[in-house]
C-alpha positions in Angstrom: 43.8 4.2 20.0 43.8 7.4 21.3 47.0 9.0 19.2 46.5 13.0 19.0 43.2 13.0 21.1 43.0 16.0 23.0 41.7 14.6 26.7 41.1 17.0 29.7 41.7 14.5 32.8 40.7 15.9 36.0 42.5 14.8 39.2 45.6 14.2 36.9 48.1 14.5 39.9 46.6 12.0 42.2 47.4 8.2 42.3 45.3 6.6 39.7 45.1 10.2 37.5 49.0 10.2 37.2 49.0 6.6 36.2 46.2 7.3 33.5 48.1 10.8 32.3 51.5 8.5 32.0 49.7 5.8 29.9 47.9 8.3 27.5 50.9 10.3 27.0 53.6 8.1 26.5 52.2 5.2 25.5 49.2 6.4 23.3 50.3 9.5 22.0 47.6 11.4 23.3 47.5 15.3 24.1 46.6 15.7 27.8 45.6 19.0 29.6 46.0 18.0 33.5 43.4 19.6 35.6 44.2 19.7 39.4 43.5 21.4 42.5 46.8 20.2 44.2 45.2 19.3 47.4 47.1 16.8 50.0 46.8 14.0 47.6 47.6 15.8 44.2 51.5 15.6 43.7 53.0 17.1 40.8 56.1 15.0 41.7 54.0 12.0 40.4 53.7 13.8 36.9 57.6 15.1 36.7 58.7 12.8 34.3 56.4 14.3 31.6 57.7 17.8 32.1 58.6 19.1 28.8 56.9 16.4 26.9 55.0 18.2 23.8 51.6 16.1 24.9 51.7 17.2 28.2 50.1 20.5 30.2 49.4 21.1 33.5 46.9 23.6 35.1 46.2 24.2 38.4 42.4 24.6 38.9 39.4 23.8 41.1 36.6 21.8 39.6 34.0 23.9 41.5 35.6 27.0 39.8 32.9 27.5 36.8 34.7 30.5 35.3 38.0 28.6 35.3 36.6 25.5 34.0 35.1 27.3 31.0 38.2 29.1 30.2 40.2 25.9 30.0 37.6 24.0 27.8 37.9 26.7 25.5 41.4 27.2 25.7 42.2 23.2 25.5 39.2 22.4 23.1 39.2 18.8 24.5 38.0 15.8 22.4 37.2 14.1 25.7 37.3 14.7 29.5 38.3 11.9 31.9 37.0 12.9 35.4 39.0 11.5 38.3 39.1 14.3 40.5 37.6 13.5 43.7 38.3 13.0 47.6 38.4 9.7 47.5 39.5 8.4 51.0 36.6 6.8 53.4 38.2 7.7 56.7 38.8 11.4 55.9 34.9 11.4 54.6 33.9 10.2 58.0 35.8 12.8 59.7 35.1 15.7 57.4 32.0 14.8 54.9 31.8 18.3 53.7 34.9 18.4 51.3 33.8 15.3 49.6 30.1 16.9 49.2 32.2 19.7 47.8 34.4 18.2 45.4 32.4 14.8 44.4 29.0 16.3 44.2 29.5 20.1 43.3 32.2 20.0 41.0 31.2 17.0 39.0 28.1 19.2 38.1 30.1 22.3 37.6 32.6 20.0 35.2 29.4 18.6 33.6 28.1 22.1 32.8 31.6 23.3 31.4 31.8 20.2 29.2 28.1 20.2 27.8 28.7 24.2 27.1 31.8 23.1 25.1 30.4 20.0 23.5 27.4 21.8 22.0 29.7 24.2 20.2 31.8 21.5 18.5 31.0 20.5 15.1 28.8 17.5 14.2 31.6 15.1 13.8 33.6 16.2 16.7 30.4 16.4 18.8 29.5 12.6 17.8 33.1 11.5 18.8 33.1 13.5 22.0 33.2 11.7 25.4 32.8 12.4 29.1 34.2 9.4 30.8 33.5 9.6 34.7 36.1 7.6 37.1 34.0 6.1 39.9 34.1 3.2 42.7 32.4 -0.1 43.4 31.6 1.2 47.0 28.6 3.1 45.7 27.0 -0.7 45.5 27.4 -1.4 49.2 28.7 -4.2 50.9 28.4 -7.9 49.9 28.5 -11.2 52.1 30.5 -14.4 51.6 28.9 -14.6 48.2 28.7 -12.8 44.9 29.9 -9.9 43.0 28.8 -6.4 41.6 27.8 -6.1 38.3 26.8 -3.1 36.2 23.2 -3.5 37.2 23.9 -4.0 40.9 21.3 -1.6 42.9 23.2 1.4 44.3 23.8 1.3 48.4 26.2 3.3 49.8 27.5 3.1 53.0 29.9 6.0 54.1 30.0 9.7 53.1 32.7 9.1 50.6 30.6 6.5 48.6 27.5 8.5 49.0 29.2 11.5 47.2 30.6 9.4 44.6 27.1 7.7 44.0 25.7 11.1 43.6 28.2 12.0 41.3 27.4 8.7 39.3 23.5 9.7 39.2 24.6 13.0 37.8 26.7 12.3 35.0 24.1 9.7 34.2 21.4 12.4 33.9 23.6 14.5 32.0 23.7 12.1 29.4 19.9 11.3 29.3 18.7 14.6 29.8 21.3 16.9 27.6 22.2 14.1 25.3 25.9 14.6 26.6 28.4 11.4 25.4 29.1 10.2 28.5 30.6 6.4 29.9 31.0 5.5 33.4 33.5 3.4 35.1 33.3 1.6 38.6 37.0 0.0 40.0 37.6 -2.2 42.8 40.5 -1.3 45.4 43.6 0.3 43.2 47.3 -0.5 44.7 50.7 0.5 43.1 53.4 3.0 42.6 52.4 6.9 43.5 49.5 5.8 46.1 49.2 8.5 49.1 50.2 6.7 51.9 47.2 6.8 54.3 46.0 3.8 52.2 46.5 0.0 53.2 49.1 -1.1 51.1 51.4 2.0 51.3 50.8 2.9 55.2 51.4 -0.8 56.1 54.4 -1.1 53.8 56.0 2.4 55.2 55.2 1.2 59.0 56.9 -2.0 58.1 59.7 -0.3 56.4 60.3 1.6 59.6 60.0 -1.4 61.7 57.0 0.3 63.2 53.3 -1.7 64.0 51.5 -2.3 60.9 47.7 -1.2 61.6 45.0 -3.9 60.6 41.4 -2.7 61.2 39.5 -5.3 63.4 40.1 -8.8 62.7 41.6 -8.3 59.4 38.6 -10.2 57.7 37.1 -7.3 55.5 37.3 -8.6 51.9 38.5 -6.3 48.5 39.3 -6.9 45.2 42.7 -5.6 44.1 43.4 -4.2 41.2 46.9 -2.9 39.8 46.9 0.8 39.1 48.6 0.5 35.9 45.9 -2.2 34.6 43.1 0.1 35.9 44.9 3.0 33.1 44.7 0.5 30.6 41.1 -0.1 31.2 40.3 3.3 31.4 41.6 4.3 28.2 40.3 1.3 26.5 36.4 2.5 28.0 37.3 6.1 26.6 38.1 5.0 23.2 35.7 1.9 22.9 33.2 2.0 25.4 29.5 2.5 24.0 27.8 6.1 25.1 25.7 5.7 28.1 27.1 2.4 29.5 28.8 1.6 32.7 31.8 -0.7 33.0 33.1 -2.4 36.2 37.0 -2.9 36.3 38.4 -5.2 39.0 41.7 -7.3 39.4 40.2 -10.6 40.1 42.1 -10.7 43.3 39.7 -10.9 46.1 41.6 -10.9 49.7 41.1 -10.4 53.0 42.7 -7.7 54.6 45.0 -9.5 56.8 45.9 -11.4 53.6 47.0 -8.3 52.0 49.3 -7.5 54.6 50.8 -10.7 55.2 51.6 -11.0 51.8 53.0 -7.8 51.9 55.2 -8.9 54.8 56.6 -12.0 53.0 57.3 -9.7 50.0 59.1 -7.3 52.4 60.9 -10.1 53.9 62.4 -10.6 50.6 62.8 -7.2 49.4 63.7 -5.3 52.5 64.8 -8.0 55.2 65.0 -7.3 58.9 66.4 -9.1 61.7 62.8 -10.3 62.6 60.0 -11.2 59.9 57.6 -8.3 59.3 54.8 -10.3 60.2 55.6 -9.7 63.8 54.7 -6.0 63.5 51.1 -7.0 62.4 48.7 -5.0 64.9 45.2 -5.1 65.1 43.3 -1.6 65.5 39.8 -0.4 66.2 37.6 -1.1 63.3 36.6 1.7 61.4 33.0 3.1 61.6 30.6 1.2 59.3 33.3 -0.9 57.8 32.0 -2.6 54.9 32.4 -6.4 54.8 33.3 -7.1 51.4 33.8 -5.8 47.7 33.8 -8.3 44.6 33.7 -6.9 41.1 32.6 -8.6 38.1 34.1 -7.4 35.2 33.1 -9.7 32.6 31.5 -7.1 30.5 34.4 -4.9 30.2 36.7 -8.1 29.3 34.1 -9.5 26.8 32.9 -6.4 25.0 36.1 -4.4 24.8 38.6 -6.9 25.0 40.6 -5.7 28.3 42.3 -8.3 30.7 44.5 -7.5 33.8 48.0 -8.3 33.3 49.1 -8.2 36.7 48.5 -11.0 39.5 48.3 -9.6 42.9 51.6 -11.0 43.8 53.2 -9.6 40.9 51.8 -6.1 41.2 52.5 -6.0 44.8 56.1 -6.9 44.2 56.4 -4.1 41.7 54.8 -1.9 44.3 57.5 -2.6 46.9 59.9 -2.1 44.7 58.9 1.3 43.5 58.3 2.5 47.2 62.1 1.1 48.0 63.3 2.9 45.2 61.3 6.2 45.5 61.7 7.4 49.0 62.1 10.7 47.8 58.5 11.0 46.6 56.7 9.6 49.7 59.1 10.7 52.9 58.1 14.2 52.4 54.4 13.1 52.3 54.7 11.4 55.5 56.2 14.3 57.2 54.2 17.2 55.3 50.7 15.7 55.6 50.9 13.1 58.6 50.0 10.8 55.9 50.3 7.6 58.4 47.8 9.1 61.2 45.0 7.0 61.8 42.0 8.8 60.7 38.0 7.8 60.4 37.2 7.4 64.1 34.8 10.4 64.5 31.2 9.2 65.3 29.7 12.4 64.5 30.4 14.6 61.2 33.0 16.7 62.2 32.6 19.5 59.7 
């Protein structure tokens, strides 16, 4: 599908990005240049298994650096861009929105400019085949009540600095497609989980807390609902969109696994009881904490367009994906323990009521 295609992947050392890179290189035979600034959430250990592989290259660079982006495009000569580089944690965006505006908005603009300049120099056959795939989130659509799902035509209604910055980047990509003719595709995904997720997110955070016998925090009453998508299913979806998506179109990606946050943590506790038992059930560690400011009630994705038009299907149920996730964290302490110590990844964030910086 993408064999020998030269793909520049931004944010490829991150959680979703590293899953995408592994899939592109190992499963599909693509040639990949990972461009990553290596902020707290970028981890070269996530790509260590690809070291020495002929299809993998890495460049540490900031997507806001226009000169560096131009240099990398010229040197690698990509056939496609998969843009995953982003500040992505809602809680961090509440405490410090400036980084989100810089990376997600200014960085996307800078990358688009580099991509357009590169694309315009390509011979016609390569220019026609070129794609700029922007990877985004369902959070740009705001919040849902008890009923309904987000579709590709749902109006944007972002509620946090993070989702507002991603909505901005979506609009920029779409505008560069309309105005300059850049062949773009956009995908918006639901909540991801799986191996190599930075330990500040709900599932790895509560998992690690449970392994340490510490309180497992749940916001508010745990009633907020998310649609959970196993990261390797997402990686397969993104490759499918890049290869077969129609220029100018948007595709929603979801796991078809809506769960209240408390249900997620309770299922995690049951899985931990089976795979890493302690004297008392892990559920006794569940602790309700003050809710996040402006916490959206429910997200749910309708991904029928992706299924119908491009033939993608999620392969993991929430239960099978969660079991795989727990086993990975049990077997890879050397990956996550340094992150917890070095970056204070288990600390509570997002309590600021005003922009801190």
